[in-house]
C-alpha positions as a Markdown table, in Angstrom:
| # | Residue | x | y | z |
|---|---|---|---|---|
| 1 | Met | -46.1 | -22.6 | -81.3 |
| 2 | Arg | -42.9 | -24.3 | -83.6 |
| 3 | Leu | -40.2 | -26.0 | -81.5 |
| 4 | Ser | -36.5 | -24.3 | -80.9 |
| 5 | Ser | -33.5 | -26.4 | -79.0 |
| 6 | Thr | -32.1 | -22.9 | -76.5 |
| 7 | Pro | -34.1 | -23.9 | -73.5 |
| 8 | Ala | -35.9 | -21.5 | -72.0 |
| 9 | Val | -36.7 | -21.3 | -68.5 |
| 10 | Ala | -40.4 | -22.5 | -66.7 |
| 11 | Ala | -40.1 | -21.7 | -63.0 |
| 12 | Ser | -43.0 | -21.4 | -60.1 |
| 13 | Ser | -43.8 | -18.1 | -59.6 |
| 14 | Glu | -43.0 | -14.3 | -61.4 |
| 15 | Val | -41.8 | -11.1 | -60.2 |
| 16 | Thr | -42.2 | -8.3 | -61.8 |
| 17 | Gly | -38.4 | -6.3 | -62.6 |
| 18 | Pro | -38.1 | -2.3 | -62.5 |
| 19 | Asp | -38.2 | -2.5 | -65.9 |
| 20 | Gly | -42.2 | -3.5 | -66.1 |
| 21 | Val | -40.9 | -7.1 | -67.6 |
| 22 | Arg | -41.6 | -10.5 | -65.4 |
| 23 | Arg | -38.8 | -12.5 | -64.3 |
| 24 | Pro | -39.0 | -16.3 | -63.4 |
| 25 | Gly | -39.2 | -16.6 | -59.7 |
| 26 | Gly | -39.8 | -19.9 | -57.3 |
| 27 | Ala | -37.9 | -23.0 | -58.5 |
| 28 | Val | -37.1 | -22.7 | -62.1 |
| 29 | His | -36.9 | -25.5 | -65.0 |
| 30 | Ala | -34.8 | -25.5 | -68.2 |
| 31 | Trp | -38.1 | -26.1 | -70.9 |
| 32 | Leu | -37.1 | -25.4 | -74.6 |
| 33 | Pro | -40.7 | -23.9 | -76.2 |
| 34 | Gly | -43.4 | -26.1 | -78.3 |
| 35 | Gln | -43.1 | -29.1 | -75.5 |
| 36 | Asn | -45.5 | -29.2 | -72.8 |
| 37 | Gln | -43.0 | -30.5 | -69.9 |
| 38 | Thr | -39.3 | -29.2 | -68.6 |
| 39 | Val | -36.2 | -30.8 | -70.0 |
| 40 | Cys | -36.6 | -33.2 | -66.3 |
| 41 | Gly | -39.8 | -34.2 | -66.7 |
| 42 | Leu | -42.1 | -32.7 | -65.4 |
| 43 | Pro | -45.6 | -32.2 | -66.8 |
| 44 | Leu | -45.9 | -28.5 | -67.2 |
| 45 | Ser | -49.8 | -28.2 | -67.2 |
| 46 | Arg | -49.6 | -30.1 | -63.5 |
| 47 | Thr | -46.6 | -29.1 | -62.6 |
| 48 | Arg | -48.4 | -25.3 | -62.4 |
| 49 | Leu | -45.2 | -23.9 | -63.7 |
| 50 | Arg | -45.2 | -20.9 | -65.9 |
| 51 | Arg | -43.1 | -20.4 | -69.3 |
| 52 | Phe | -40.5 | -18.0 | -70.1 |
| 53 | Pro | -39.5 | -17.7 | -73.0 |
| 54 | His | -38.2 | -14.6 | -73.9 |
| 55 | Val | -35.3 | -15.4 | -70.6 |
| 56 | Pro | -33.0 | -18.5 | -71.6 |
| 57 | Phe | -32.0 | -20.8 | -69.2 |
| 58 | Asp | -27.8 | -20.3 | -69.4 |
| 59 | Tyr | -27.3 | -21.3 | -65.3 |
| 60 | Ala | -24.4 | -23.1 | -64.3 |
| 61 | Ser | -23.6 | -25.7 | -62.3 |
| 62 | Thr | -21.5 | -23.3 | -60.2 |
| 63 | Asp | -24.1 | -20.2 | -59.8 |
| 64 | Val | -24.4 | -19.2 | -56.0 |
| 65 | Leu | -27.9 | -17.6 | -55.7 |
| 66 | Thr | -28.5 | -15.6 | -53.3 |
| 67 | Glu | -31.5 | -13.8 | -50.5 |
| 68 | Ala | -31.7 | -11.3 | -53.4 |
| 69 | Asp | -31.6 | -13.4 | -56.7 |
| 70 | Pro | -35.9 | -14.1 | -56.7 |
| 71 | Glu | -34.8 | -17.5 | -58.3 |
| 72 | Gly | -35.1 | -19.3 | -54.5 |
| 73 | Tyr | -34.2 | -23.2 | -56.6 |
| 74 | Val | -32.1 | -24.4 | -59.8 |
| 75 | Cys | -33.1 | -28.0 | -60.7 |
| 76 | Pro | -30.2 | -29.5 | -60.5 |
| 77 | Arg | -31.9 | -32.7 | -63.5 |
| 78 | Cys | -32.3 | -29.3 | -65.8 |
| 79 | Leu | -28.4 | -28.2 | -65.4 |
| 80 | Ala | -27.3 | -31.3 | -65.4 |
| 81 | Ala | -29.9 | -31.9 | -69.0 |
| 82 | Thr | -28.1 | -28.9 | -70.6 |
| 83 | Gln | -24.9 | -28.3 | -69.9 |
| 84 | Gly | -22.5 | -28.0 | -72.1 |
| 85 | Arg | -25.8 | -26.3 | -74.2 |
| 86 | Arg | -25.8 | -23.1 | -73.0 |
| 87 | Ala | -25.9 | -20.6 | -75.9 |
| 88 | Gly | -23.1 | -19.5 | -77.4 |
| 89 | Glu | -21.3 | -23.2 | -76.7 |
| 90 | Lys | -21.3 | -26.9 | -79.1 |
| 91 | Ser | -22.7 | -29.7 | -78.1 |
| 92 | Trp | -19.4 | -32.6 | -78.3 |
| 93 | Val | -18.3 | -33.7 | -82.2 |
| 94 | Arg | -15.6 | -35.7 | -82.4 |
| 95 | Thr | -12.3 | -34.3 | -84.1 |
| 96 | Asn | -10.0 | -37.2 | -84.3 |
| 97 | Pro | -11.8 | -40.2 | -85.0 |
| 98 | Arg | -10.1 | -43.8 | -83.9 |
| 99 | Pro | -8.8 | -46.3 | -87.0 |
């Protein structure tokens, strides 16, 4: 599998959606496909996290989870590590360097 710079989701459980596609549930972490650990450093095999390469990690620190959401917990360390690297956002670039 290729290394990807777009974080996907690794979760502690899975839920089948109404369309029959599996979705993450439980504790949700950011994971870079091609690596064996989450962005916050948890090993996938020892923590028994399931990989969801088809689901992008597009959570924000301002998101509010309700009882209707299958995700019960979003890792704050993964949120901090992926801020600014969500789909469509560019990473920080210096535009006017000091002399």
